[in-house]
C-alpha positions in Angstrom: 20.1 -25.5 -11.0 22.6 -27.8 -9.3 22.0 -31.3 -7.9 23.4 -31.8 -4.5 23.9 -34.9 -2.3 23.5 -34.4 1.4 25.7 -36.2 3.9 23.1 -38.8 4.5 22.7 -39.6 0.8 19.6 -37.6 0.2 19.3 -35.8 -3.2 18.3 -32.2 -3.4 18.5 -29.4 -5.9 19.5 -25.9 -5.2 20.5 -22.8 -7.2 24.2 -22.2 -7.7 25.7 -19.0 -6.3 25.9 -17.5 -9.8 22.2 -18.2 -10.4 21.2 -16.7 -7.1 23.2 -13.5 -7.8 21.4 -13.0 -11.1 18.1 -12.8 -9.3 17.3 -9.8 -7.2 13.6 -10.7 -6.9 12.6 -7.1 -7.7 9.1 -6.1 -8.8 8.3 -6.3 -12.5 7.7 -2.5 -12.6 10.6 -1.5 -10.3 12.2 1.3 -12.3 9.0 2.9 -13.3 7.7 2.9 -9.8 10.9 4.5 -8.6 10.6 7.3 -11.1 6.9 7.9 -10.3 7.8 8.0 -6.6 10.3 10.8 -7.0 7.9 12.9 -9.2 5.1 12.6 -6.6 7.5 13.5 -3.8 8.2 16.8 -5.5 4.5 17.6 -5.9 3.8 16.7 -2.3 6.6 18.8 -1.0 5.2 21.9 -2.7 1.7 21.2 -1.3 3.1 20.6 2.2 4.7 24.1 2.3 1.4 25.8 1.1 -0.9 23.9 3.5 1.2 24.3 6.6 1.8 28.0 5.9 -1.9 28.5 5.2 -3.0 26.6 8.3 -0.8 28.7 10.5 -1.8 32.1 8.9 -5.5 31.3 8.7 -5.7 29.3 12.0 -7.3 26.3 10.4 -6.8 23.1 12.3 -8.1 20.9 9.5 -5.8 22.7 7.0 -2.8 22.5 9.3 -3.5 18.9 10.1 -3.8 18.1 6.4 -0.4 19.8 5.9 1.1 17.8 8.8 -0.3 14.6 7.3 1.3 15.7 4.0 4.6 16.1 5.8 4.4 12.5 6.8 3.7 11.6 3.2 6.8 13.4 2.0 8.9 11.5 4.5 7.1 8.3 3.5 7.7 9.0 -0.2 11.4 9.7 0.5 11.7 6.4 2.3 9.9 4.6 -0.5 12.1 6.2 -3.2 15.2 5.4 -1.2 14.1 1.8 -0.9 13.8 1.5 -4.6 17.3 2.8 -5.0 18.8 0.5 -2.4 16.9 -2.6 -3.7 18.2 -1.9 -7.2 21.7 -1.3 -6.0 21.9 -4.5 -4.0 19.8 -6.7 -6.2 22.8 -8.9 -7.1 24.7 -8.6 -3.9 25.8 -12.0 -2.4 25.1 -10.5 1.0 21.4 -11.0 0.5 20.6 -14.7 0.3 17.3 -14.2 -1.5 17.9 -10.9 -3.2 16.9 -7.4 -2.2 13.2 -7.6 -2.9 12.2 -7.3 0.7 13.7 -3.8 1.1 10.5 -2.4 -0.2 8.4 -4.3 2.4 10.7 -3.0 5.1 10.1 0.6 3.8 6.4 -0.1 3.8 6.5 -1.2 7.4 8.4 1.9 8.5 6.0 4.1 6.6 3.0 2.4 8.3 4.5 3.3 11.7 5.0 6.9 10.7 1.4 7.0 9.4 0.2 5.7 12.8 2.2 8.3 14.7 0.8 11.0 12.5 -2.7 9.9 13.3 -2.0 10.1 17.0 -0.6 13.7 16.7 -3.5 14.9 14.6 -6.0 13.3 17.0 -4.4 15.0 20.1 -4.4 18.4 18.5 -7.9 18.1 17.2 -9.3 17.2 20.6 -7.5 20.2 22.1 -9.1 22.4 19.5 -12.6 21.0 20.2 -12.3 22.2 23.8 -10.5 25.4 23.0 -11.5 26.5 19.5 -9.7 29.2 17.7 -11.1 31.6 15.1 -10.6 30.3 11.5 -10.3 32.4 8.4 -12.6 30.2 6.3 -12.5 32.3 3.2 -8.7 32.0 2.9 -8.3 28.5 4.1 -10.9 26.9 1.7 -9.0 27.7 -1.5 -5.8 26.2 -0.1 -7.7 23.1 1.0 -9.2 22.6 -2.4 -5.9 23.2 -4.1 -4.2 20.7 -1.8 -6.9 18.1 -2.5 -6.5 18.6 -6.3 -2.7 18.1 -6.1 -3.2 15.0 -3.9 -5.6 13.5 -6.4 -3.1 14.0 -9.2 -0.5 12.2 -7.1 -2.8 9.4 -6.3 -3.4 8.9 -10.0 0.4 9.0 -10.7 1.1 6.4 -8.1 -1.7 4.0 -8.9 -0.1 0.5 -9.0 -0.2 -1.1 -12.4 -1.2 -4.7 -13.0 2.5 -5.7 -13.0 3.2 -3.8 -9.9 0.2 -4.9 -7.9 2.4 -7.1 -5.7 4.8 -4.2 -4.8 4.0 -3.2 -1.2 6.3 -0.2 -1.4 4.4 1.5 -4.2 1.1 0.3 -2.6 1.9 1.8 0.7 2.9 5.2 -0.9 -0.4 5.1 -2.9 -2.4 4.3 0.3 -0.7 7.2 2.1 -1.9 9.6 -0.6 -5.3 8.1 -0.8 -5.7 8.6 2.9 -4.5 12.2 2.5 -7.1 12.8 -0.3 -9.9 11.6 2.0 -8.5 13.7 4.8 -8.4 16.7 2.5 -12.0 16.1 1.6 -13.0 16.0 5.3 -11.0 19.2 5.9 -13.1 21.0 3.1 -16.3 19.7 4.6 -15.3 20.9 8.0 -14.4 24.4 6.7 -17.6 24.7 4.8 -19.6 23.7 7.8 -17.9 26.3 9.9 -18.3 29.0 7.2 -21.9 28.4 6.2 -23.4 27.0 9.4 -21.3 28.6 12.1 -20.2 25.2 13.4 -16.9 26.1 15.0 -16.5 22.5 16.1 -16.7 21.1 12.6 -13.1 22.0 11.7 -11.4 20.1 14.5 -14.0 17.4 14.3 -12.9 16.9 10.7 -9.3 16.6 11.9 -10.3 14.0 14.4 -12.3 11.9 11.8 -9.3 12.1 9.5 -7.0 10.9 12.3 -9.2 7.8 12.8 -9.2 7.1 9.0 -5.4 7.4 8.8 -5.0 5.1 11.8 -7.1 2.4 10.0 -4.8 2.6 7.0 -1.7 2.4 9.1 -2.9 -0.8 10.8 -3.7 -2.3 7.4 -0.2 -1.5 6.2 1.5 -2.9 9.3 -0.3 -6.2 9.0 0.6 -6.6 5.3 4.3 -5.6 5.7 4.8 -7.7 8.9 3.4 -10.8 7.2 6.2 -10.6 4.6 9.0 -9.6 7.0 8.1 -12.5 9.3 8.0 -14.9 6.4 4.3 -15.9 6.9 2.8 -18.2 4.4 1.5 -15.7 1.7 -1.0 -18.0 -0.1 -2.9 -21.0 1.0 -4.0 -21.5 -2.6 -0.4 -21.6 -3.9 0.6 -24.0 -1.1 -2.2 -26.4 -2.0 -1.4 -26.2 -5.7 2.3 -27.0 -5.0 1.3 -30.0 -2.9 -1.1 -31.3 -5.6 1.5 -31.1 -8.3 4.3 -32.7 -6.3 2.0 -35.6 -5.2 0.6 -36.3 -8.7 2.2 -39.8 -8.9 1.5 -41.0 -5.4 4.3 -39.1 -3.6 3.8 -37.5 -0.3 4.9 -34.0 0.7 6.1 -34.3 4.2 7.4 -30.7 4.6 6.6 -27.6 2.6 7.7 -24.0 3.4 6.4 -21.1 1.3 7.3 -17.4 1.8 7.5 -14.1 -0.1 11.0 -12.9 -1.1 10.0 -9.9 -3.2 7.2 -8.2 -5.2 5.5 -11.0 -7.1 8.2 -13.6 -6.1 7.9 -16.5 -3.7 10.3 -19.2 -2.5 9.4 -22.7 -1.7 11.3 -25.5 0.1 9.7 -29.0 -0.1 10.6 -32.5 1.1 9.0 -35.2 -1.0 8.7 -38.9 0.1 8.3 -41.4 -2.7 8.4 -45.2 -3.0 10.2 -44.8 -6.3 12.0 -41.4 -6.0 12.6 -39.5 -9.2 15.4 -37.0 -9.8 14.7 -33.5 -8.4 14.4 -32.1 -11.9 11.3 -34.1 -12.5 9.6 -32.4 -9.6 10.8 -29.0 -10.7 9.1 -29.6 -14.1 5.8 -30.2 -12.3 5.9 -26.8 -10.7 6.7 -24.9 -13.9 4.1 -22.3 -14.8 3.1 -21.5 -11.3 2.8 -17.7 -11.2 5.1 -16.0 -8.6 7.1 -19.1 -7.7 10.6 -17.9 -8.4 12.9 -20.0 -6.2 12.4 -23.7 -5.5 14.4 -26.2 -3.5 13.2 -29.8 -3.5 14.6 -32.7 -1.4 13.6 -36.2 -2.4 13.5 -39.1 0.1 12.9 -42.7 -0.4 10.8 -44.7 2.1 13.8 -46.2 3.7 15.4 -42.8 4.3 12.3 -41.5 5.9 12.1 -44.5 8.3 15.7 -43.9 9.3 
């Protein structure tokens, strides 16, 4: 940390350039999540080929839709894996003022948009099949649907965020993609069984339509979470309140406080403190030690006279 004196005589403390470069603000489980993402991508790619081919050969909308959804997952997983590589590569680059931790959030936002577009495509095709149904080879389509669901469940398990990685939106978005696909696969199986056992030809496209609605809900949730980080929205009212409480412990007043997320499990805070008897910035940094997720802090201390001016 370095003490700085502003042109008007105010004291503040900031990180030196060397300190900043040493911090990439990456998630605690970054490398492990990167490896898991590449492994799951390979599994999903194999499943994609099987489901799309089966859907076309057996004329199953639910199976083809599940394969189309899996294609979106493969693309999403490639984006997620690429984000991990880029974030690690540029973690100490001076071009990023607050490290490369937000690259994963950017990938999550992009994946949410892809997920939403996939939902629209599946919904359109499902509606068309409802009004113009095609014969389905249920006996052949069902085993592929069950196999695809089993592979997806394995991938969901592999990508389940750990306690350390629970703040990583990149791995969370990939996990949510696959969770949606597992639920979608289950709907596909229900639709195929209803068509085979009960003769409900509308059940297969109806399952595709229900799955599209489900995927759209997941996409909206992801967009909201990623956008909150990319737009530097305050991530925690509780953390904000705790910072204020600690900085005002001896009668000081926090007249300005900005808190935002800079990476998985990392937050930055800039605070302006007014005090009748100002202390050195280090004293206020000490008060904030131990706050989970508070990784970068800048504190400016003003006396009463400086505030009145």
